[in-house]
C-alpha positions in Angstrom: -13.5 -3.0 -4.3 -10.3 -2.5 -6.3 -7.2 -4.4 -5.5 -4.1 -2.5 -4.5 -1.5 -2.4 -7.3 1.0 -4.2 -5.0 -1.3 -7.3 -5.1 -1.2 -7.3 -8.9 2.6 -6.8 -9.2 4.1 -9.5 -7.1 7.3 -9.9 -9.1 8.1 -6.2 -9.4 7.4 -5.7 -5.7 9.6 -8.6 -4.7 12.4 -7.3 -6.9 12.2 -3.8 -5.4 12.1 -5.4 -1.9 15.2 -7.4 -2.7 16.9 -4.1 -3.6 15.9 -2.6 -0.2 12.4 -1.2 -0.7 10.6 -0.9 2.7 7.9 1.7 2.0 5.9 3.2 -0.9 4.6 6.7 -0.4 1.9 7.8 -2.8 1.8 11.6 -3.2 -1.3 13.5 -4.5 0.6 14.9 -7.5 -1.1 15.0 -11.0 2.2 15.2 -12.9 4.4 12.1 -13.1 6.7 11.9 -10.1 9.1 9.2 -8.8 11.9 9.6 -6.2 14.2 7.3 -4.4 16.1 10.0 -2.4 15.3 8.4 0.9 16.8 5.0 1.8 14.3 2.2 1.3 11.5 4.6 0.2 9.8 4.9 -3.2 7.8 8.1 -3.6 5.4 8.1 -6.6 2.4 10.2 -7.8 -1.2 8.9 -7.5 -1.5 8.4 -11.3 1.6 6.1 -11.4 0.3 4.2 -8.5 -3.0 3.5 -10.1 -1.6 2.6 -13.6 -0.2 -1.0 -13.3 2.3 -0.5 -16.1 3.7 2.7 -14.7 3.7 1.3 -11.2 5.7 -1.8 -12.2 8.1 0.4 -14.1 8.7 2.6 -11.0 9.2 -0.6 -8.9 11.7 -2.1 -11.4 13.7 1.1 -11.5 13.9 1.3 -7.7 17.5 1.3 -6.4 18.6 2.3 -2.9 19.6 5.9 -2.4 23.2 6.7 -1.9 
């Protein structure tokens, strides 16, 4: 069984959490997608979620909406 990317990216998850992240929503898109339009929520595509480098990059770029 594969580990969830969150369990491999503790530092990036913690940093995003400290910036207000409360939820990650993984969308079934094939093209790269990342949005922080909703407060506390990071929306990303499935490919980004499964690629540790892209996932950590999305987490590091998380900033609260507004």
